[in-house]
GUVEXTI-802836 format. One line per field, with one value per residue (C-alpha): x, y, z; residue in one letter. Coordinates in Angstrom, 1 decimal, padded with zeros to 4 digits. Layout:
<lopas>
east = (X/...)
north = (Y/...)
up = (Z/...)
rest = (A/...)
</lopas>
This chain:
<lopas>
east = (064.0/065.7/063.5/066.3/065.3/068.9/069.6/066.3/067.0/070.6/069.4/067.0/069.7/072.3/070.1/067.6/068.8/072.4/071.5/069.9/068.5/066.5/065.6/062.3/060.9/061.6/060.0/056.6/058.3/060.6/057.8/055.6/058.3/059.3/055.6/054.9/058.0/058.1/061.8/062.6/060.6/062.0/065.6/065.5/064.5/067.8/070.6/073.3/075.3/076.1/072.5/072.0/074.5/071.8/069.9/073.0/073.3/069.7/069.9/073.1/071.5/068.4/070.7/072.4/069.2/067.9/071.0/071.0/071.0/068.3/064.8/063.3/066.0/065.1/061.4/062.4/064.5/061.4/059.3/061.9/062.0/058.2/058.1/061.0/059.5/056.1/057.6/060.5/060.4/064.2/064.9/062.5/064.3/067.8/067.2/064.5/066.6/068.6/065.7/063.4/066.0/066.7/063.0/062.5/065.2/063.4/060.3/062.3/063.4/061.4/060.6/057.8/054.3/054.5/057.7/056.4/053.2/055.3/057.5/054.6/052.9/056.2/057.0/053.5/053.8/057.2/055.9/052.8/054.9/056.6/053.3/054.0/057.8/058.7/062.4/062.0/059.6/062.2/065.0/063.2/059.6/059.9/062.7/061.5/057.6/057.4/059.5/057.3/054.1/055.7/056.8/053.3/051.8/054.4/053.5/049.7/049.8/050.2/046.6/047.7/049.3/046.3/044.7/048.1/048.8/045.4/045.8/049.2/048.1/045.1/047.4/049.8/047.1/045.4/048.6/050.7/048.3/050.8/053.3/050.5/048.9/051.2/050.0/046.4/044.9/046.7/045.6/042.0/042.0/043.5/040.7/037.9/039.5/038.7/035.1/034.1/032.0/034.5/035.2/032.9/031.8/032.4/036.0/038.8/040.3/037.0/036.7/040.3/039.7/036.5/038.3/041.2/038.9/037.0/040.2/042.0/038.9/039.5/043.0/041.3/043.4/043.9/040.9/039.8/038.8/035.2/034.7/036.5/034.4/031.2/032.4/033.3/030.0/028.0/030.1/029.4/025.6/025.9/027.6/024.7/022.1/024.0/024.1/020.3/019.6/021.0/019.3/015.9/015.8/012.8/010.9/008.4/009.5/007.3/010.1/010.8/014.0/016.6/019.8/022.7/025.4/029.1/030.2/033.4/034.7/034.2/034.9/032.0/029.8/028.6/025.5/024.0/022.0/022.9/026.6/026.2/023.6/025.7/028.5/026.2/024.6/028.1/029.1/026.0/026.9/030.5/029.4/026.8/029.7/031.6/028.8/028.5/032.3/032.2/029.4/030.8/034.5/035.6/036.5/038.9/036.5/032.7/031.2/027.9/026.0/024.0/021.1/018.3/020.3/021.2/017.6/016.4/018.6/017.4/013.7/014.2/015.3/012.3/009.8/010.6/007.2/006.0/005.2/007.2/007.8/006.3/008.5/011.0/012.4/010.5/013.4/015.5/012.9/012.8/016.6/016.2/013.8/016.4/018.6/015.9/016.2/019.9/019.3/016.8/019.0/022.0/019.7/018.6/022.2/022.9/019.7/020.6/024.0/022.3/020.0/022.8/025.1/022.6/019.9/017.6/018.6/016.4/013.4/011.7/011.8/010.1/007.1/009.2/011.2/008.0/006.6/009.8/009.6/005.9/006.3/009.3/007.3/004.7/007.3/009.6/007.2/009.2/012.6/014.0/017.3/015.6/012.9/015.6/017.2/013.8/013.4/016.8/016.1/012.9/014.5/017.1/014.4/012.4/015.6/016.5/013.1/011.1/007.4/006.8/008.1/006.6/003.2/003.6/004.4/003.0/-000.1/001.7/004.7/002.7/000.8/004.1/005.7/002.7/002.8/006.5/006.7/003.6/003.6/002.2/000.7/-000.7/-002.4/-000.4/-002.7/-002.0/-002.0/-004.9/-005.2/-008.1/-006.7/-009.3/-008.6/-010.9/-011.1/-014.3/-016.1/-015.4/-013.4/-010.9/-009.3/-005.6/-003.8/-000.5/001.8/005.4/007.1/007.4/003.7/003.1/005.3/004.0/000.4/-001.0/001.4/001.3/003.7/005.1/006.7/008.4/009.6/013.3/015.4/017.1/013.7/012.3/015.3/015.1/011.3/011.6/014.3/011.9/009.1/011.3/012.0/008.3/007.3/009.9/009.0/005.3/004.1/001.7/-000.1/-000.7/-004.5/-005.7/-006.8/-003.6/-001.4/-003.2/-002.4/001.2/001.7/-000.2/002.1/005.2/004.2/003.2/006.4/008.4/006.6/006.8/010.5/013.1/016.2/018.2/017.8/020.5/018.3/015.4/017.9/018.6/015.0/014.2/016.7/015.0/011.5/012.7/013.9/010.5/008.8/010.9/010.1/006.4/006.7/008.5/005.9/002.5/-000.8/-003.2/-006.3/-005.3/-003.7/000.1/001.8/004.3/003.2/003.5/006.9/008.1/007.3/009.0/012.1/012.3/012.1/014.9/017.4/018.1/018.3/021.2/022.1/024.4/023.3/019.7/020.4/022.2/019.4/016.7/018.6/018.8/015.1/014.1/016.0/014.0/010.7/011.6/012.3/008.8/007.2/009.4/010.6/012.4/013.9/016.9/016.3/015.7/018.2/016.6/017.7/017.9/016.2/012.6/010.0/007.1/005.7/002.9/000.4/-003.0/-005.4/-008.4/-011.5/-014.4/-017.3/-020.7/-023.7/-025.8/-028.8/-026.8/-025.1/-026.2/-024.9/-023.9/-023.0/-020.3/-017.8/-014.6/-011.5/-008.5/-006.0/-006.4/-005.2/-002.1/001.3/004.7/007.3/010.9/012.4/010.3/013.2/015.0/012.1/012.6/008.9/008.0/006.0/003.4/002.7/002.1/000.0/-002.9/-005.5/-008.8/-008.9/-011.7/-011.9/-013.6/-013.2/-013.7/-010.6/-009.6/-010.9/-010.1/-013.8/-014.4/-016.5/-016.1/-018.8/-021.9/-022.6/-025.6/-023.6/-023.6/-021.0/-018.8/-018.8/-018.0/-015.0/-013.7/-014.1/-012.1/-009.2/-009.1/-008.7/-005.0/-004.1/-003.3/-000.9/-002.9/-001.4/-002.7/-002.9/-004.7/-007.6/-007.0/-009.5/-012.2/-010.4/-010.9/-007.1/-006.5/-005.8/-009.0/-007.0/-005.5/-008.2/-007.4/-007.0/-004.3/-003.3/000.1/-000.4/001.6/000.9/000.3/-001.4/000.0/-002.4/-005.9/-009.0/-009.4/-005.8/-006.2/-009.3/-007.6/-004.1/-004.5/-007.4/-006.9/-005.5/-007.9/-006.9/-008.1/-007.1/-005.2/-007.1/-005.4/-007.9/-005.1/-004.1/-004.9/-003.9/-001.9/001.8/002.5/004.9/007.9/008.9/012.0/013.1/012.8/010.8/007.7/005.5/006.5/006.8/004.1/003.9/000.9/-001.0/-002.1)
north = (-117.5/-116.5/-115.3/-114.6/-111.4/-110.3/-110.6/-108.8/-105.9/-105.6/-105.6/-102.7/-100.7/-101.1/-100.7/-098.0/-095.9/-094.7/-092.1/-089.1/-087.6/-090.7/-092.3/-090.3/-092.2/-095.6/-094.8/-096.5/-099.6/-099.8/-099.3/-101.9/-104.5/-104.1/-104.3/-107.5/-109.3/-107.8/-107.5/-105.3/-107.4/-110.7/-109.7/-108.4/-111.9/-113.4/-113.9/-114.3/-111.1/-111.6/-111.6/-108.3/-106.5/-105.2/-103.7/-101.7/-100.5/-099.6/-097.4/-095.8/-095.0/-093.5/-091.1/-090.1/-089.3/-087.2/-085.0/-084.9/-081.5/-082.8/-082.1/-085.2/-087.4/-086.0/-086.9/-090.4/-090.7/-089.7/-092.3/-095.0/-093.9/-094.2/-097.7/-098.8/-097.8/-099.3/-102.7/-103.2/-102.6/-103.1/-100.3/-098.0/-098.5/-098.3/-095.2/-093.3/-090.4/-090.0/-090.1/-087.9/-085.2/-085.2/-085.0/-082.1/-080.3/-080.7/-079.0/-075.8/-075.7/-074.5/-077.9/-078.8/-079.5/-083.2/-083.5/-081.7/-083.8/-087.0/-085.6/-084.7/-088.1/-089.9/-088.0/-088.4/-092.2/-092.1/-090.3/-092.4/-095.6/-094.3/-094.2/-097.4/-096.9/-094.8/-094.8/-093.8/-091.0/-089.6/-089.7/-088.7/-087.7/-085.2/-083.4/-083.4/-083.4/-079.7/-078.6/-080.6/-079.0/-075.5/-076.2/-077.4/-074.1/-072.1/-074.1/-073.5/-070.5/-073.0/-074.0/-077.1/-078.5/-077.9/-081.3/-083.0/-080.5/-081.0/-084.8/-084.6/-082.2/-084.3/-087.4/-085.4/-084.0/-087.4/-089.4/-086.8/-084.3/-083.0/-082.0/-080.6/-078.2/-075.3/-075.0/-075.9/-072.4/-071.7/-075.0/-074.4/-070.9/-072.5/-075.0/-072.5/-070.3/-073.0/-073.4/-069.7/-070.5/-069.5/-073.2/-075.9/-078.1/-081.2/-080.4/-082.4/-079.5/-078.8/-082.5/-082.6/-079.4/-080.7/-083.9/-082.0/-079.7/-082.7/-084.6/-081.7/-080.8/-083.9/-082.6/-080.1/-077.0/-075.3/-077.0/-080.6/-082.5/-082.9/-079.2/-078.2/-080.5/-079.2/-075.6/-076.1/-077.8/-074.9/-072.4/-074.2/-074.1/-070.4/-069.7/-071.5/-069.4/-066.2/-067.2/-068.0/-064.6/-062.9/-065.3/-065.2/-061.4/-061.2/-064.1/-063.7/-066.4/-067.6/-068.3/-067.2/-065.4/-068.0/-067.7/-066.3/-068.9/-068.1/-068.1/-068.6/-065.5/-065.7/-063.0/-060.6/-060.9/-058.1/-056.2/-056.9/-060.1/-061.0/-061.4/-062.5/-065.3/-067.7/-067.4/-067.9/-071.0/-072.5/-071.7/-073.4/-076.5/-076.5/-076.0/-078.8/-081.1/-079.9/-081.0/-084.4/-084.9/-083.8/-086.2/-089.2/-088.8/-091.1/-089.3/-090.3/-089.5/-089.2/-086.0/-084.1/-083.5/-080.2/-082.0/-079.5/-076.5/-078.7/-079.8/-076.2/-074.9/-077.4/-077.1/-073.4/-074.3/-076.6/-074.0/-071.4/-070.2/-067.9/-065.1/-062.0/-059.3/-055.9/-053.4/-056.1/-056.7/-059.4/-060.1/-060.9/-063.4/-065.0/-065.3/-067.0/-069.5/-070.4/-071.9/-073.3/-076.8/-076.7/-075.8/-078.6/-081.1/-080.6/-080.4/-083.9/-085.0/-083.8/-085.3/-088.6/-088.5/-087.8/-090.8/-093.1/-092.0/-091.7/-094.1/-094.8/-091.5/-089.7/-092.0/-089.3/-087.0/-089.4/-087.1/-084.2/-086.2/-087.6/-084.1/-082.9/-085.8/-085.4/-081.7/-082.2/-084.8/-082.2/-079.5/-081.7/-083.0/-081.4/-081.3/-084.8/-084.3/-083.2/-085.9/-088.6/-087.2/-087.4/-091.0/-091.9/-090.2/-092.1/-095.5/-094.8/-093.9/-097.1/-099.2/-097.6/-097.3/-100.1/-100.6/-097.5/-095.0/-096.8/-096.6/-092.8/-092.2/-095.1/-093.4/-090.4/-092.5/-095.0/-092.2/-090.7/-094.0/-095.0/-091.7/-091.9/-095.5/-095.8/-095.8/-092.6/-093.3/-090.9/-091.7/-090.6/-088.9/-088.3/-084.7/-084.4/-081.4/-080.8/-080.1/-079.2/-080.4/-080.1/-083.4/-084.5/-081.7/-083.4/-082.3/-084.8/-084.9/-085.7/-087.1/-085.3/-086.9/-087.7/-091.1/-091.6/-091.2/-093.7/-096.3/-095.9/-095.0/-097.8/-097.4/-095.1/-092.5/-093.7/-091.3/-092.1/-090.2/-089.4/-092.7/-091.6/-090.8/-094.2/-096.1/-094.2/-094.7/-098.4/-098.6/-097.0/-099.3/-102.3/-101.2/-100.4/-103.8/-105.5/-103.7/-102.9/-105.0/-107.2/-104.1/-102.2/-102.1/-104.8/-102.6/-100.6/-103.7/-105.1/-101.9/-102.0/-105.7/-105.0/-102.1/-104.1/-107.0/-104.6/-102.8/-106.0/-107.3/-103.9/-103.2/-103.3/-105.3/-103.7/-100.3/-099.6/-097.4/-099.9/-102.6/-100.8/-100.2/-103.8/-105.0/-102.8/-104.1/-107.7/-106.8/-105.2/-108.4/-110.6/-108.2/-108.5/-112.3/-112.3/-110.0/-111.3/-109.6/-111.3/-110.2/-111.3/-114.3/-114.2/-113.4/-116.2/-118.2/-115.2/-114.4/-117.9/-117.5/-114.1/-115.2/-118.4/-116.4/-114.0/-116.9/-116.4/-112.6/-110.7/-109.0/-111.1/-109.2/-110.0/-113.7/-114.0/-112.2/-114.3/-117.5/-116.3/-115.3/-118.7/-120.4/-118.3/-119.2/-122.9/-122.7/-121.1/-124.0/-126.7/-125.4/-128.6/-129.4/-127.8/-125.4/-126.9/-126.6/-124.9/-124.7/-121.3/-122.6/-123.2/-124.4/-124.8/-121.3/-121.3/-118.8/-119.0/-116.6/-116.2/-117.5/-115.3/-116.2/-116.7/-114.7/-116.0/-116.8/-119.1/-121.1/-124.6/-127.7/-129.5/-126.6/-123.9/-126.0/-124.0/-126.0/-124.4/-126.9/-125.8/-122.3/-123.3/-122.2/-123.2/-120.5/-121.8/-118.7/-115.8/-113.6/-113.7/-112.5/-108.9/-108.1/-107.3/-109.7/-107.1/-106.7/-110.5/-111.0/-108.6/-110.0/-109.0/-107.6/-108.1/-104.5/-104.7/-102.6/-105.5/-107.2/-110.7/-113.4/-117.0/-118.1/-117.5/-120.3/-121.6/-120.4/-122.4/-124.3/-122.0/-118.8/-115.7/-114.8/-113.1/-116.1/-118.4/-116.1/-116.3/-120.1/-120.3/-118.4/-121.0/-123.9/-123.4/-120.7/-117.3/-114.5/-111.3/-108.0/-104.5/-103.0/-099.6/-099.7/-097.4/-094.5/-094.8/-093.5/-094.4/-094.3/-096.8/-100.3/-102.4/-105.4/-103.6/-105.0/-108.6/-110.5/-113.0/-114.9/-116.1/-119.7/-122.0/-125.6/-126.2/-129.5/-130.3/-127.8/-128.6/-126.8/-124.9/-123.7/-122.5/-120.6/-119.0/-118.3/-117.6/-115.1/-112.2/-109.0/-106.2/-102.6/-099.9/-096.3/-095.1/-092.4/-089.0/-087.1/-085.0/-083.6/-080.1/-080.3/-077.4/-078.0/-078.4/-076.0/-078.0/-077.2/-078.5/-078.1/-081.4/-084.6/-085.0/-085.4/-081.9/-080.1/-081.4/-080.1/-077.8/-077.9/-074.5)
up = (-021.4/-018.2/-015.3/-012.8/-011.0/-010.6/-014.4/-015.3/-013.0/-014.2/-017.8/-017.0/-015.3/-018.1/-021.1/-020.1/-017.2/-017.9/-020.4/-018.6/-021.9/-022.9/-019.6/-019.5/-022.5/-020.9/-017.5/-018.2/-019.5/-016.5/-014.0/-015.7/-015.9/-012.2/-011.2/-013.2/-012.0/-008.5/-009.0/-006.0/-003.6/-004.8/-004.8/-001.2/-000.1/-001.4/001.1/-001.5/-001.7/-005.4/-006.2/-004.3/-006.4/-008.8/-005.9/-004.9/-008.5/-008.6/-005.5/-006.8/-010.1/-008.4/-006.4/-009.5/-011.3/-008.4/-008.7/-012.5/-014.3/-016.7/-015.4/-017.1/-015.5/-012.0/-012.6/-013.6/-010.4/-008.3/-010.0/-009.2/-005.6/-005.3/-006.7/-004.6/-001.3/-002.3/-003.2/-000.8/002.9/003.1/000.5/002.4/005.7/004.2/002.1/003.8/005.2/002.0/-000.4/001.8/002.1/-001.6/-002.4/000.0/-001.8/-005.1/-003.5/-003.1/-006.7/-009.7/-011.0/-013.5/-012.1/-013.0/-011.0/-008.0/-007.9/-008.0/-005.2/-003.0/-003.3/-002.7/000.4/001.7/001.3/003.1/006.1/006.3/006.4/009.6/011.7/013.7/013.8/016.9/016.3/012.6/013.6/016.0/013.5/010.3/010.6/013.5/011.7/008.1/008.3/009.6/006.6/004.3/005.6/005.3/001.7/000.8/002.0/000.0/-003.1/-002.7/-005.0/-007.9/-008.7/-010.5/-007.4/-005.0/-005.2/-004.4/-001.7/000.0/-000.1/001.5/004.2/005.0/005.4/007.5/009.8/010.3/011.2/012.9/014.6/017.1/014.4/012.2/014.8/014.1/010.5/011.3/010.9/007.7/006.2/007.2/005.6/002.4/002.3/002.9/000.2/-002.4/-001.0/-001.5/-004.6/-007.2/-008.1/-009.4/-006.5/-008.7/-009.5/-008.1/-006.3/-004.4/-003.4/-002.1/-000.2/001.4/002.5/003.8/005.9/007.3/008.2/009.9/011.9/014.0/014.9/017.2/016.9/020.3/021.9/022.2/019.1/020.3/020.9/017.8/015.6/017.0/016.7/013.0/012.2/013.8/011.9/008.6/009.5/010.4/007.1/005.3/007.2/006.3/002.7/002.6/004.2/001.1/-001.3/000.3/000.7/-001.6/-000.1/002.7/005.1/007.9/010.2/013.7/014.5/015.3/017.3/015.4/014.8/014.3/010.7/008.6/006.9/003.1/000.6/000.2/-003.0/-005.2/-004.4/-007.8/-007.6/-011.2/-010.4/-006.8/-007.0/-009.1/-006.6/-003.7/-005.3/-005.9/-002.3/-001.0/-002.9/-001.6/002.0/001.7/000.5/003.6/005.9/004.2/004.6/008.3/009.3/007.3/008.2/011.1/014.4/017.1/020.0/020.4/019.2/019.6/016.3/016.1/014.5/014.9/013.4/010.4/009.8/010.4/007.5/005.0/006.1/005.3/001.8/001.2/002.6/-000.1/-001.4/-004.1/-001.6/-002.5/000.0/-000.7/-002.6/-003.7/-007.2/-009.0/-011.3/-008.3/-007.1/-010.6/-010.5/-007.1/-008.6/-011.3/-008.5/-006.3/-007.7/-007.0/-003.4/-003.0/-004.8/-002.5/000.6/-000.3/-000.5/003.0/004.4/002.8/004.5/007.9/007.4/006.3/009.2/012.1/011.2/014.1/015.8/013.2/013.7/015.8/012.7/010.3/010.0/009.1/006.5/004.9/004.6/002.9/000.4/-000.4/-001.0/-003.3/-005.3/-006.1/-007.0/-009.2/-011.8/-014.7/-013.0/-013.6/-011.8/-008.6/-009.0/-009.3/-006.1/-004.2/-005.3/-004.1/-000.8/-000.5/-001.3/001.4/004.0/003.2/003.5/006.9/008.5/006.8/007.2/009.4/006.9/003.9/005.6/006.0/002.3/000.4/-001.1/-002.5/-003.6/-005.5/-007.4/-008.4/-009.4/-011.6/-013.3/-014.1/-015.3/-017.3/-021.1/-022.6/-026.0/-028.5/-031.8/-034.8/-037.3/-041.0/-042.3/-044.7/-047.0/-049.3/-052.8/-055.4/-058.9/-061.9/-063.5/-065.4/-063.5/-060.1/-057.0/-055.6/-052.2/-052.0/-049.0/-048.3/-045.8/-045.2/-045.5/-041.7/-041.3/-044.1/-042.6/-039.1/-039.8/-037.7/-034.8/-031.8/-030.7/-027.4/-025.0/-021.7/-018.7/-018.4/-018.1/-014.9/-013.3/-014.4/-013.0/-009.7/-009.4/-010.1/-007.4/-005.0/-006.1/-005.5/-002.0/-001.4/-002.5/-000.4/002.9/002.3/-000.6/001.4/002.9/-000.3/-001.1/-003.5/-006.4/-006.2/-006.0/-009.1/-011.1/-010.0/-011.0/-014.3/-015.2/-014.4/-016.7/-019.4/-019.4/-019.4/-022.5/-024.3/-023.6/-026.4/-025.5/-028.2/-026.8/-024.2/-022.0/-022.2/-021.1/-017.9/-017.2/-018.1/-015.4/-012.8/-013.9/-013.4/-009.9/-009.2/-010.5/-008.1/-005.2/-006.0/-006.0/-002.6/-001.1/-002.3/-001.5/000.8/-001.1/-004.7/-006.5/-006.7/-010.0/-009.5/-012.6/-014.8/-013.3/-014.0/-017.7/-017.9/-016.1/-018.2/-021.5/-020.2/-019.9/-023.6/-023.5/-025.0/-021.7/-019.6/-016.5/-017.3/-017.8/-014.5/-012.6/-014.3/-013.3/-009.7/-009.8/-011.1/-008.3/-005.8/-007.5/-007.5/-003.7/-003.3/-005.2/-003.6/-000.2/000.6/-002.8/-004.5/-007.4/-010.8/-013.7/-016.6/-020.2/-021.9/-025.0/-024.0/-026.5/-024.1/-024.7/-027.2/-028.3/-030.1/-031.6/-029.4/-031.4/-032.2/-029.9/-031.4/-030.3/-027.4/-029.6/-031.9/-029.1/-028.5/-026.8/-030.0/-032.3/-032.4/-030.4/-030.0/-031.2/-029.6/-030.8/-034.4/-033.7/-031.7/-033.1/-031.7/-030.9/-030.7/-029.3/-028.2/-027.1/-030.5/-032.4/-033.6/-033.0/-029.4/-027.4/-026.7/-030.5/-030.7/-027.5/-026.8/-024.6/-023.2/-019.7/-017.3/-015.9/-012.5/-009.4/-007.0/-005.6/-006.3/-004.0/-003.5/-003.7/-007.4/-008.9/-012.4/-014.8/-015.4/-018.7/-019.5/-019.0/-021.1/-023.7/-021.1/-018.8/-021.7/-022.6/-019.1/-019.2/-022.4/-020.8/-018.0/-020.4/-021.4/-018.8/-020.1/-019.2/-019.4/-020.1/-020.3/-023.8/-024.1/-026.6/-029.6/-030.2/-032.7/-035.8/-039.5/-040.0/-037.3/-038.5/-038.2/-037.2/-034.2/-031.9/-032.7/-029.4/-028.8/-025.8/-024.6/-023.5/-021.3/-020.5/-016.8/-016.7/-013.3/-011.7/-010.6/-012.0/-008.7/-008.8/-012.3/-011.4/-008.4/-009.7/-013.4/-013.4/-015.7/-014.1/-013.4/-013.6/-011.2/-011.2/-008.2/-006.4/-006.3/-004.2/-002.7/-006.0/-005.1/-001.5/-000.4/000.5/004.2/006.0/007.1/010.7/012.3/015.9/017.6/017.5/015.4/018.5/019.7/016.3/014.0/010.5/009.8/006.6/005.5)
rest = (M/S/T/D/P/A/K/L/L/N/S/I/I/I/N/Y/T/F/N/D/D/T/V/E/S/F/V/P/F/I/L/E/T/I/T/H/H/Q/L/L/K/N/L/N/K/E/S/N/S/A/E/R/V/P/I/H/K/W/C/T/R/I/N/S/L/L/Q/S/K/V/G/S/A/R/W/A/G/V/C/F/V/K/I/S/I/E/Q/S/E/D/L/F/A/Q/N/L/K/T/W/S/S/A/L/L/T/L/L/T/R/P/E/P/A/I/T/L/R/T/V/I/S/S/L/S/I/M/F/E/R/T/V/N/K/P/E/T/Q/R/E/V/T/S/Q/L/L/P/R/F/N/T/A/L/L/Q/L/S/E/N/K/E/L/L/P/S/I/F/D/A/L/S/C/S/G/S/H/F/P/T/I/F/R/P/V/F/E/N/V/Q/K/L/S/L/G/V/L/D/G/T/S/D/Y/G/S/H/V/V/K/S/A/V/N/C/F/A/S/I/T/N/V/G/G/K/T/S/S/M/D/H/W/Q/S/S/A/L/R/I/V/G/S/L/N/S/L/L/D/R/L/F/D/T/V/D/E/D/K/E/A/S/K/K/L/P/V/F/E/F/P/P/V/A/D/D/Y/V/N/S/F/P/T/L/F/S/R/F/Q/C/L/C/E/C/I/I/S/L/I/S/F/P/T/T/S/P/I/R/I/P/M/N/P/I/L/D/V/F/C/R/V/H/N/V/S/D/D/I/K/E/N/K/D/K/N/E/F/I/T/L/M/L/G/A/P/T/L/C/F/H/S/N/K/V/L/S/S/L/I/A/C/F/G/E/H/L/A/R/N/L/G/L/I/S/N/I/I/M/K/Q/F/R/L/S/E/S/R/W/L/L/R/S/S/V/Y/R/L/T/S/L/C/I/Q/K/Y/G/F/G/F/A/H/L/I/S/S/S/L/I/T/C/I/V/E/D/I/K/I/N/Q/E/V/Q/Y/L/D/V/E/A/N/S/E/K/K/S/G/R/K/K/K/K/L/I/T/N/S/D/A/L/V/N/M/N/N/R/V/I/S/Y/T/N/V/D/V/Q/I/A/S/L/E/A/L/K/N/L/L/T/F/Y/G/S/S/I/P/A/N/V/R/T/S/I/D/D/I/I/L/T/R/I/L/S/S/D/E/K/N/E/N/D/C/D/I/R/S/M/L/Y/E/C/L/L/A/S/V/L/S/P/S/V/H/Q/P/T/I/L/P/H/A/L/R/V/F/S/S/A/L/S/A/Q/S/H/K/L/R/L/F/S/S/H/A/L/S/I/C/D/L/I/F/H/S/R/L/P/P/L/K/R/S/P/A/S/S/T/I/Q/H/I/E/K/P/V/L/P/S/A/S/D/M/S/D/N/E/N/T/L/D/I/S/K/N/R/V/N/I/Q/D/V/S/N/D/T/T/S/I/L/D/K/T/T/V/D/L/N/V/D/T/S/P/F/T/H/D/D/K/P/P/D/K/D/A/T/V/E/K/V/A/N/E/I/V/H/L/P/I/S/V/S/T/L/V/P/E/P/P/D/N/D/N/T/D/K/N/F/N/K/K/R/T/L/L/V/D/A/E/E/L/T/V/E/D/R/A/R/V/Y/K/P/F/R/T/D/D/I/D/S/E/D/E/D/M/E/L/P/E/I/V/S/G/G/P/D/S/D/Y/A/S/S/I/E)
</lopas>
């Protein structure tokens, strides 16, 4: 098979491009073939003139297609121009003036939208390639780029072309600001016309308009770029304040009169709140996206950020209360409450952008940010989209500000996380109906139920929080453990570790949502291992067993993470040795049924000896079993409010039944998990309370290490004394030391 580039290109030209009526159908094949073989790039490296003949034929054929009377052939010619200038620098330099003039001519003709989009993107690439070529700029760009910008504005009435037009204008303004300044005001009006709230903020046209507005703002217009940037940012903030004035007309705001800021002119909305509020909510979203793009877009010179006005706007959003002004329409207030989560959600996005861009410059406002987060946690219990946003904002703050911010918010954050990731279980009762039947003079009761209840009569109905909320809360928990884990109180830390292990053992790997949550739980477990508590034993031994069993999991991502986590655990055990190589198939995990202990009166030194070895059963592969590990291993928890200590002594020989039970747990070393006790119900399976223990051999450890490391987990409820605490008023205007938040 011949692989000569000249022969391949010559074959493409002869076989597929000479018929104007059919060339359109071969465009994908031609472009893919040229891309795979890099034909245009390889042929231009050849010095032999005979081998460059196909290149000359290719350029001649492109010029013929651009001037064809068939519309589809002209589109094919534009596609060939685009791939030629992308692949070959020689073809770009030799044909730039000819091809750019031909493409500009096509912009003035009534071509189909697909042809015009391809022309716009091709011309934008051509002019961008001339940035570092002064001579080419003088000969081509300076003459043709103004015509190109004017033609784009004339085509802006076609809504289908707006995304391509905004991208091209953004590129033109960024690379050639001097040539772009004459059309700056028209382009800015065009961008703001899309951001007036009539379009969805998530649509492609709004995103391209936002990026165009941010990029041309650096051009500067008639003033310097620094002053123009600050002026544009203040006008965006002023437009947001004006918008909130209309939305909060029925709300009694405790806010001092602020200085009026200049605004951008937007079309007026209807006086009727039913029609105007949806438009205002959408406009708020678009302007928030504009602020995000402004503060994240790179600038050519240092700028001054109006930080306090921006924070003031979003504190105003978070301070919306239920206090309605007198003589105001209550229905209008209810309509405002419909969009309140949307306002808070996008305010969080802007605040996240400020934190990501400015970092330590916002450190003096940590008290204000923590008050905003705690207030939103209380208001977003049933609003899962907003709650996920608050968790993401919290994770970002902990990553940026570390221990200091985590200390401010740890108590409220842990309470919310535990509430969102815990397993909510309810007993499933059978429907019982008394049905009287006369049979032998007796009345008989008949059970009436459905098949689902019969099958699952001994199970519990398990309900979880929304999956996105759980993943976001676990991400926040991982960051909290990483930066603040060793400072969490002992009883709270015990509850957190206990919940993590319980969720891992009860998760279903076959469920796609549970698989994502399971991955986050493993990350939280590793974070807990790396940040041990000073006041309690580490959960490293339990983590080793969990990560080892996950080496044979179905999820490839979970297997990779478990292997990485085991390497870290090995380095903790052996800080000077390389990590151990582990086999996915592990047969060291065993479980036994916990023996029934005799009464204290029947116990003696020679009788009632507990033989644990008789009850031991081997498990070849725990992870491949269809039954969950939690169903197999339920253990007894020693519930105690006292924290763990390192001075616990082993029980005496003449101990009570409880002490003997604890001593038995220490013999083979148990992994304890939390399983809620079922209520006292006749329909509940009597065997539900059977206690099993997941055992792992650890003969290399001493008795003291066993007593210290492998004690059963204790559970303690997290105090929530501030459950009914009133929400603080969020005040912005400067550093936290000067403007402290007041609690009403």
